[in-house]
N, C-alpha and C positions, 0 to 999 in steps of 0.2 A: 345065165351066170351059174356056175357049178356051186355046189353046197360049200366044198374046200375053199373056193374063191371068196364067197361070203363070209365065211370065218375068219380068214386071213385078213380081210379088208376091216372085219369089226376089231380083230386083236391088234392090228395096226393103229386104228382109232383110238383105243383104249391105251395103248402105249404112248401115243402122242399126248393124250390127254394127262396122262401119268406124269410124263416129263414136263408137261406145262405147269401142272399142279406143284412138282417138286421146284421147280425154278420160282414159281410164287410164293412158295414157302420160304425156300432158301433166301428170296429177296427181302421179304418181311422179315426173317430172323435176323438179317444182317441190319435192317433198319432200326431193330430195338437196340439201345444202347445201355450197357450194364454201369449202373452207377453205383459206386462203393461209398459206403456210410459208415461213420465211426459213430456209436451212440454210448451214452455213460455207461460202464458195466456196473456201478454199484450204487446208483442213485435211485432206489426203489421209493416211490413209485413213478418217480417221472422217466427214467428207463434203467434197465438193469439186464445183465447176460454177458457172460464172458466171450472170449473167442470161443468158436465151435457151438454156442449156445444160443438158440433163438432170442433174441432182444425182447423184452417184454417192457410195459408200461405205456405212461401216455405219449410220449414222444414217437415210440416205435409203432404205435397205433395210428398217430396222426400222420406219419412218413406213409404207412401203407394205404391211407385214404387219399393222400396226395397222389401216390403213383397210381391208384385208380383211375384218376382224372387225367394222367400222363402216360398213357399205353406205349409211347414211343420210347419209354425207359423201363428198364427192370432195376429197381432198387434192390441192392443186396447189403444187409447189415450185420454190422458185428460190435461188439462191445470193447471199448477201450479206455484205458487210463486217460485222465483229462489231459496230462502233458503229452501223451502220444496222440491224442486226437488232433490238438492244434498242430503238433509237429508233421504228422502225416498230412494233414490238410495242406500246410504251406509246401511241403515237397511234392504233392501231387499223388501220395499214396491214396487218399481219399479224396473223393468228389466233394463228399458232404459231411459235415459234423454237426452234431445236436449234442447239447447237455447243459440247458438252461443259459445258455450264452447271453449276455448283454451285449447293445450297441455300444461301440466305443470307437472314437477317432482312429485309434490305431489298427482295429481290426477292421475297419472301413477303408484303409489303404491297402491293407493286406489281401482281404477277401472280398468276395461278392456277397452281399446280404440283402436278401429281398426287402421290400418295404413292411410287408405284412408280417407280424409277429406270430411266432408259434404257439406262444404261450405267454404267460405273467409269471414272475417271482415276487410272491408278497411275503415281505421280511416282517416276521412277527417275534415278538418277547416272549420266551418259556418261563414260567416262574412257579414257584408254589401257589396253590389256590389261595392260602391265607397271607400271600405276600404282599398285597394291595398295589402291585406293579401292574400298570396299564398302559404307560408310553414312555418313551426314552427319558423323559424329565424324572420319571420315578426312579431311575438308575443312578441317580446321584448318591454316592456314599454306599452304593450296592457293589458287590464282587461279582463281576461278570465273567462267563468262561472264556479264556483266551481264543482268540479268533485267527485263522490262518494269515501269515504276513503277506501283505501286498494283496490279500484275497478282496472279493466283493463287500463283504461284511466289514472289514477293516476300512475300507475306503468310504463307506456310508458312514459307518461311526466317526471317522475323522472329519469328513465334510459337515456332520451334523454338529459336532462339536464347534466347529469353525463359525457355523451359522448362529449358534446359541452358545456364545462365550460365559455367560451368566450361570449357566449349568455345567458344572464339572463332572465328567465321568470319567472313571479310570479302564481304559481298554488296553490290553495288553496283547501283544502278538506272539504267536506260536507256532512251530511247523512241527509239532509232535504228532498231527494227524489221528489223534483218538477219535474214534467212531462215535458219533452223534447219539446213538441209543445209550453209550456209557455216558456221555455229558448229561443227557437227560437225568440218569439216575444220579449224577452229582449234583444235581439242582436239587432233586428232592431230597437226598440225604443232608443237604446243607453245607456242602462244600463250597457250591457256588449259589448266588441269588438268582442268578439269571442267566440264559443262553438265548444269542440273537442269531437267528437263523431264518434263511427263505422256508416257506412252508411246505414246499414241493418236493422235500426229501423223505416224506413219510414218517414224520415225526407224530403226528396224531395217532398212526396206527401203533407205533411204539407204545404211546402213553394208553392207548385202551388195551391192546393184549398185555402190557405189563401191570397195569391197574396202577398208574403213577400218579401221585398228588400233585399232577403238574398241569398248567392251562396254558394255553395261547393266548396272547392279546390280540386285539384287532391290527390288521397291518400297519405298520409305522413307516414303511416305505414300499412304493410297487415299481417294479421294472419289467419291462417286457422284455422277453426272450425271443431269440431270432435263430435262424437255420444261416450256418456259415457254410459257403461254397468257395471251392479252390479258385482262384482267379485265372481263367483264361478265356481266349474268344469263343471257345467250343461252349463254354459254360454259362455265357451271357443267356442264350436261349432256355437253359434248364433253370436260371435263377428267376426270369421273368416267367416262366411256366409254375414255378413253385410259388411266386407271390400271388399269381392269378387264382391258383387252387385254393391258398390259404384264405384268400377273402371270400370265396364261394362257401368254403367250408364253415368260416366264421358265421356268414349270413344265412346258412340253410340249418345252423344249429348242431352241426357235428362235432365242432369244438367243444361246445357247453356239455354235450352228452357224454364226450370222453372224459372232459375234466370232472364230470360228477361221478364218473365209473372210477377213475383213479385216486382223485382227491378229496372227494366228499363234498366238493363246492365248486360252484360255476366261476372259474378265473377269468371267463371272458368279459365279463362285467367290468372288469380292470383294465380290458385291452381297448384300444382305440379302433 
């Protein structure tokens, strides 16, 4: 065999191997499905980051941990306003939405929702340290910061009032959309006696950084939060995979570590 023939055969073999690798790589790339995810844009430390900015916070970190367990998907996240999240999810613009969402019958009909929660929303009362306010009953006769009309806190307060008719609390609805850091200042300066909110929005960080004379009560209600998934046949496997991954991440302590990192407390103790 001539030297030229040997070189030619080796070259042909390398070329064939290169083509095989290229086909295998292309096949793997085709098998990896891109999943578009809408996260909260302004709910630090739960999740924040506008479009074009890498989302940060508890939920984005959990989503990254889930993606590591599901290599057949590539999670691509972007921040979006709450109303844009659910609208985009319903239309299929997004495959997934996260934003401290509660499970509700209407959502269960509209979306796929994994059984395992991604987190827990701990509703607390924020009041001045000398207020003596520790629970819902202590809000009788107090001026409470208006809550979002039709929102989760409004529904919670209304339901609590129905179950406790002997305690009359005044809860007013508003659509003003005043940021909660400003609301905390209004509690400190006496405009309001108390603010009722989920604790995963970063209230304690605001209190500590601005040295406000405000404290948080123990949870007065606990709601598990879930991943919402666009309802389609294709997404059923995605929902099952996320459910399995979340259960594993809770069992191995990952969710607890991320909770401590972002919230300064272990919310998994409140999760089933």
